[in-house]
N, C-alpha and C positions, 0 to 999 in steps of 0.2 A: 650592256643592259643586264641587270640582274632580275631574274624572275622571282616574284614574291609568292604570297599565298594565293591559292586559287580555291575560294570558298565554294563556289558553284559555277555553273556554266554561264551565268550572267554577270559575274563580277571577276575582276582581275586586278592585281596589284603588281606594279613593276617599279623599278628604281633605275634612273639614269645616273650613272656614276661619273663624277668629274664634269658635269654639265651645269650650266648656270641657268638663270631665270629666262634668258632669251630663248633658248630651245624649249623650255617648259611653256612659255607663252605661245609659241608657235604650235606646239602639240595641243594645248588647251583650245586655241582658236580653231584648229582643224576639227577636233572632237566636237566642239560646240556647233559646227555646221551640220552635224548629223542629228536629226531629231530623236533618234532612238538611244542616244548616249546620255546618261545621267552622271553628272559630276558632283 
């Protein structure tokens, strides 16, 4: 995983290298379970 820009303590950008949409969907699903996460 490559770390991206960290604009402030409430936002974070990261990149999963050589991974496809299957892993991304699992991450998105998990993050959506948390009501404090905004996508």
